[in-house]
C-alpha positions as CSV (number, residue, x, y, z in Angstrom):
1,M,-12.2,-14.9,11.8
2,T,-11.6,-11.2,10.8
3,T,-13.8,-9.8,8.2
4,I,-12.0,-8.0,5.3
5,A,-13.7,-4.9,4.1
6,I,-13.4,-4.0,0.5
7,K,-13.5,-0.1,-0.4
8,E,-11.7,2.5,-2.0
9,P,-9.2,4.7,0.0
10,P,-9.7,8.3,0.0
11,I,-8.6,10.1,-3.1
12,N,-5.2,11.5,-2.8
13,Y,-5.4,14.7,-5.0
14,N,-1.7,15.4,-4.1
15,S,-0.1,12.6,-6.2
16,Q,-0.6,10.8,-9.3
17,G,0.8,7.4,-8.4
18,A,-0.4,4.0,-9.1
19,A,-1.7,2.9,-5.7
20,A,-5.4,3.7,-5.9
21,F,-7.1,0.7,-7.8
22,K,-9.1,-2.1,-6.4
23,N,-7.7,-2.0,-2.9
24,V,-8.6,-4.2,0.2
25,L,-8.7,-2.9,3.8
26,L,-7.1,-5.6,6.0
27,D,-7.2,-3.9,9.3
28,P,-9.5,-1.1,9.7
29,S,-8.4,-0.2,13.3
30,H,-4.7,0.4,11.9
31,S,-5.6,1.4,8.2
32,V,-3.7,-1.3,6.7
33,W,-4.3,-2.0,3.2
34,L,-3.4,-4.3,0.4
35,L,-2.9,-2.3,-2.7
36,N,-3.0,-3.3,-6.3
37,A,-0.5,-1.1,-8.1
38,S,0.7,-0.7,-11.7
39,G,4.3,0.6,-10.6
40,A,6.2,1.6,-7.6
41,P,4.3,3.6,-5.2
42,A,5.9,6.9,-4.5
43,N,6.7,8.2,-1.0
44,G,4.0,10.2,0.1
45,E,1.4,8.3,-1.8
46,G,-1.4,7.2,0.9
47,N,-0.7,10.0,3.2
48,G,-3.4,10.0,5.7
49,W,-4.9,6.6,5.1
50,A,-2.2,3.9,4.4
51,G,-1.1,2.8,7.7
52,I,2.2,1.2,8.7
53,G,2.2,-2.5,7.4
54,S,0.2,-1.6,4.5
55,L,1.4,-3.5,1.4
56,A,1.4,-2.6,-2.3
57,I,1.6,-5.2,-5.1
58,D,3.4,-3.7,-8.1
59,H,2.0,-6.1,-10.8
60,A,3.8,-4.7,-13.7
61,N,7.3,-5.3,-12.2
62,G,6.6,-8.2,-9.8
63,K,7.6,-6.4,-6.6
64,L,6.1,-6.1,-3.3
65,Y,6.3,-2.9,-1.1
66,Q,5.5,-2.2,2.5
67,Q,4.6,1.2,4.2
68,T,7.2,1.8,6.7
69,G,6.8,5.4,7.4
70,T,3.8,6.8,9.4
71,L,0.1,7.4,8.5
72,A,0.9,11.1,7.9
73,A,4.1,10.6,6.0
74,T,4.2,7.2,4.0
75,V,7.3,5.5,3.0
76,W,7.2,2.6,0.7
77,T,10.1,0.1,1.1
78,V,10.7,-2.6,-1.5
79,F,10.8,-6.3,-0.3
80,E,13.9,-7.7,-2.0
81,A,14.0,-11.7,-2.2
82,S,17.0,-13.4,-0.8
83,G,18.1,-16.8,-0.3
84,G,16.1,-19.7,-1.5
85,G,16.5,-22.9,-3.4
């Protein structure tokens, strides 16, 4: 079983977005985070610490975002539900 480390990511002084509150580091070797957000994360938010595959849960709007860019240039892509019932 993998140990989950809980810690705060480095402070990103270049953005004022929502993705910096009570976060969980899921995979330290790849900088994959589970982020608690109160709005949609902006591209560039998480530069230098949010690796590819990091997830941001926007609890204000009920949306899930995945970081699909690079560690140096984050791009947050919303997951859209399809199909079902």
